[in-house]
N, C-alpha and C positions, 0 to 999 in steps of 0.2 A: 783233265781232258781239256785241251784245246777249243773256244773257239776263233770264227773271226764275227767282229762285231763294231759300232758305230763308238766313237769315244768323242765325246763336244769338246769343243778346243776352239770356243767363239767368246764374244761377249755379249751383255744382256740386249734380246730384238735382231739379234746379228747371229743365226746361225751358220753354223759351220763343224764339219765333223773329220774328224781320220777313219780310216777304214782300218782296225788293227786285230793282228794275232795277240789274244789273252790267253792266259788260264778262265774258267767258267766262275771259277769261285770265288774270284778277286774281282772287281770294278778296275778298270784301268784310270785310275787315277792318278795323275801328277805325274806321268806319262810313263809307270810303270807299265809297259807289254812288252812283249818278244819280237812284234816286228811288227812296222807301217806300210800296209798294203797297196793303200789306196787316200785319196779324199773327193769330198764330195761335199757339194755347194746349194744346198736348198732354193732357194734364194736366187742364185740364176740359175739351177741345172744343173749346171757343170762338176760334170764327173772325170778326175783323174784316177784309172785303176792300174799296177803293175800286174798285166795279165799271167805272166810267169810267175811271179811270188806267189798270186792267189794261186793257181795252179797247183803249186809243191806244195802251199800249206794244206791244199784240198787233199791231194795225194798223200798228206802223212797222217790224214785222219783230222784234221780241222774242222767243227761242223758249223757253217754259219748261222747266223741270227734273223730269222721273217727278214728283215728291213735287208740285210745286206744278201739274202740268198734270191731277193725280187730287183735288185741292185743290179746282182749276179745275173738273173735272168731278161732281164732289159736290155744290156746290155753285150747278148751273146756268149757272153765264157762257157755258161753251165748249160745245159737241155732242161727242159722240162716250162711246166705250169708256176704261174706265178701263187704263193700263199696268202691265205689272207690272213692280213695286222689287223687285229683288232683292241684296244686297249678300252679297257671300262673306267668309266669314269667316276671319280669319286661320289657323284651323286647320288651313283647306282648302287656302289659299296656301301654310303651311307643308309641305302629305304634298307638293305637287306639288314645291316645289321638291326637299326632298329625293331625290326619288324621279328627277328628273332628273340631281342630281348621285352620289345613290348605285353607278350604272354605270361613271360615269364614272373615280370612284376605284380601283373595283376594274380597269375596265382598265389606268389608269395604275398600281395595285402589281403585276398581270400583269406590264407590258411594264420593268418595273426589275428582277426575278428574272432 
């Protein structure tokens, strides 16, 4: 399945993204992607999108990632509402893991005594 996603092509502390079409199972590392359909610079808010290519790939069946979907909605390439994009922080993940492992350790210690 094809997906339209962001590919980071920048240096440290200077993010710059290419908007590419790639297979969902593979990360677009090293320029291994099907097609480049645009560029996005989050520091300057500069966007350059090839609307013809994007509409073609959407017509073929490529699904945009949540962030790319929001970019396409803001540029009025596709119609709809923006999606909520939230990433879980690493602290939240560690807290949930430590909560689940703590009772297991207590029960294991109680059974060995």
